[in-house]
C-alpha positions in Angstrom: -16.3 -0.2 -14.4 -16.8 -3.8 -15.3 -14.2 -5.4 -13.0 -15.5 -8.2 -10.9 -12.4 -8.3 -8.7 -10.7 -5.3 -7.1 -7.3 -5.2 -5.5 -6.6 -2.3 -3.1 -3.2 -1.1 -2.0 -3.3 -0.2 1.7 -1.0 2.8 2.6 -2.1 5.9 0.8 -5.1 4.3 -0.8 -7.3 3.0 2.0 -5.5 4.7 4.9 -3.3 7.7 5.7 -0.4 6.1 7.6 1.8 9.2 7.5 2.3 9.7 11.2 3.0 6.1 12.1 5.4 5.4 9.3 7.4 8.6 9.4 7.7 8.6 13.2 8.9 4.9 13.0 11.4 5.8 10.3 12.6 8.7 12.4 13.0 6.3 15.4 15.0 3.8 13.3 17.3 6.4 11.9 17.9 7.8 15.4 18.9 4.3 16.6 21.5 4.4 13.8 22.8 7.8 14.7 21.0 9.8 12.1 18.8 12.6 13.3 16.0 13.8 11.0 13.7 16.2 12.8 11.5 17.0 9.8 8.9 14.2 9.4 7.9 15.6 6.0 11.2 14.6 4.6 10.5 11.0 5.4 7.2 10.7 3.5 8.8 9.2 0.5 9.2 6.0 2.6 5.4 5.5 2.3 4.7 3.0 -0.5 7.9 1.3 -1.6 9.3 -1.7 0.2 11.2 -0.5 3.3 14.4 -2.4 2.8 14.9 -1.0 -0.7 13.8 2.5 0.5 16.5 2.6 3.2 19.1 1.4 0.7 17.9 4.0 -1.9 17.4 7.0 0.3 20.3 6.6 2.7 22.8 4.5 0.8 22.7 1.6 3.3 24.1 -1.7 2.3 21.6 -4.6 2.8 22.8 -5.6 6.2 22.5 -2.0 7.6 19.1 -1.6 5.8 17.8 -4.8 7.6 19.1 -3.3 10.9 17.1 -0.2 10.1 14.0 -2.2 9.2 14.2 -4.1 12.5 14.5 -0.8 14.5 11.5 0.5 12.5 9.4 -2.5 13.4 10.4 -2.2 17.0 8.3 1.0 17.2 5.8 0.4 14.4 4.4 -2.9 15.8 3.6 -1.3 19.2 2.7 2.3 18.4 3.1 3.2 14.7 0.4 0.7 13.5 -2.2 2.7 15.3 -1.0 6.2 14.2 -3.1 5.9 11.2 -6.6 6.9 9.9 -9.0 5.6 7.2 -9.5 8.1 4.4 -12.9 9.8 4.5 -15.1 8.1 1.9 -13.3 4.7 2.0 -16.0 2.9 4.0 -18.9 4.0 1.7 -16.8 3.0 -1.3 -16.1 -0.5 0.1 -19.8 -0.9 1.0 -20.8 0.1 -2.5 -18.5 -2.4 -4.1 -19.5 -5.2 -1.8 -23.2 -4.4 -2.5 -22.5 -4.8 -6.2 -21.2 -8.3 -5.6 -17.6 -7.5 -6.4 -14.8 -9.4 -4.6 -12.2 -7.3 -2.8 -8.6 -8.0 -1.8 -5.8 -6.0 -0.2 -2.4 -6.2 -1.9 0.2 -4.4 0.1 4.0 -4.4 0.4 3.5 -4.1 4.2 4.0 -7.4 6.1 0.6 -9.1 6.1 0.8 -9.5 9.9 0.7 -5.7 10.2 -1.8 -5.2 7.4 -4.3 -7.6 9.0 -4.0 -5.9 12.4 -4.5 -2.4 10.8 -7.6 -3.6 8.9 -9.0 -5.3 12.1 -8.3 -2.3 14.4 -9.8 0.2 12.0 -12.7 -2.1 11.2 -12.5 -2.6 7.4 -11.2 -6.2 7.3 -14.7 -7.4 6.9 -14.9 -5.9 3.4 -12.0 -8.1 2.0 -11.9 -11.7 1.1 -8.2 -12.0 1.9 -5.5 -9.5 2.9 -2.2 -10.2 1.0 1.0 -8.7 2.2 4.7 -9.5 2.3 6.5 -11.8 4.8 8.7 -10.4 7.5 11.8 -11.7 5.7 11.0 -9.5 2.7 9.4 -12.2 0.5 6.8 -10.7 -1.9 7.6 -7.1 -0.8 7.9 -6.4 -4.5 4.4 -5.6 -5.9 5.0 -7.6 -9.1 5.7 -10.8 -7.1 2.9 -10.1 -4.6 0.2 -9.6 -7.3 1.4 -12.6 -9.2 1.1 -14.7 -6.0 -2.4 -13.3 -5.2 -3.6 -14.1 -8.8 -2.3 -17.6 -8.6 -3.6 -18.3 -5.1 -7.1 -17.0 -5.9 -7.3 -18.2 -9.5 -8.2 -14.8 -10.7 -8.9 -13.7 -14.3 -6.6 -10.7 -15.0 -8.8 -9.0 -17.5 -11.6 -8.9 -14.9 -9.4 -7.6 -12.1 -8.4 -4.0 -11.3 -5.5 -2.8 -9.1 -6.1 0.5 -7.3 -3.1 2.3 -5.8 -1.3 5.6 -5.2 2.3 4.8 -6.1 4.1 3.7 -9.3 4.9 0.3 -7.6 1.1 -0.5 -7.6 0.7 0.3 -11.3 3.8 -1.5 -12.4 2.8 -4.6 -10.4 -0.6 -4.6 -12.0 0.6 -4.0 -15.6 3.3 -6.7 -15.5 0.6 -9.2 -14.4 -1.8 -8.2 -17.1 -4.2 -6.2 -14.9 -5.6 -2.8 -15.5 -4.5 -0.2 -12.9 -6.3 2.7 -11.4 -4.1 5.5 -10.0 -5.4 7.6 -7.2 -4.1 11.1 -6.6 -5.1 11.7 -3.0 -2.2 9.4 -1.7 1.6 9.8 -1.7 2.5 9.5 -5.4 2.8 12.7 -7.5 0.7 13.2 -10.6 3.9 12.9 -12.6 4.9 9.7 -11.0 1.5 8.1 -11.6 1.0 9.5 -15.1 4.3 8.2 -16.3 3.0 4.6 -15.9 0.0 5.4 -18.1 -2.7 3.7 -15.9 -6.0 2.6 -17.4 -7.7 5.0 -15.0 -6.6 8.0 -13.0 -8.7 9.5 -10.2 -7.6 12.6 -8.4 -10.0 12.2 -5.5 -11.8 9.4 -3.7 -15.1 11.0 -4.7 -14.1 10.5 -8.4 -13.2 6.9 -7.7 -16.5 6.3 -6.0 -18.4 7.9 -8.8 -16.7 5.7 -11.4 -18.3 2.6 -9.8 -21.8 4.1 -9.5 
């Protein structure tokens, strides 16, 4: 793997945020009078921008979707942030890449204020030059816009940069900005969802991803 610069998605790629996100979605829906006792049915919220996800999955108009997002954040910023875990194998991978002299960034649709706190709390912020996320008003929640912004800010060479992620949004964001993409199968995107985007690389496990950089 020749890439000098590596961009990592956060949710489903570096960490498993399943509990914190689904419980916070459940809380937001409850505030709006919608009861969903099965957290498993809310896992499709992990990955895409939240505003669009509420509109897509529940048919909310934009105003109601923002209301849902605000309720979500009410719980997430206090509790949900910390209902998370780093995938086993992530720390050795980041140490390997850093030791090889590669430059690492996080590129996530999650608001950067939350992403930075997660990386600090779970002690992996030190591996990354900068953590890029969206703004609380929704600016750059779209992965295409986010990656374009990151490339411009950092002056990156697309052909030497790889985006690693677990959902189609990561792969589309990379490809539309001229980057190769690596799909990982241990997150929240199905094999079919990821394969449909024809990524340059596709790793089913973290061990396979690690091996590719050896």
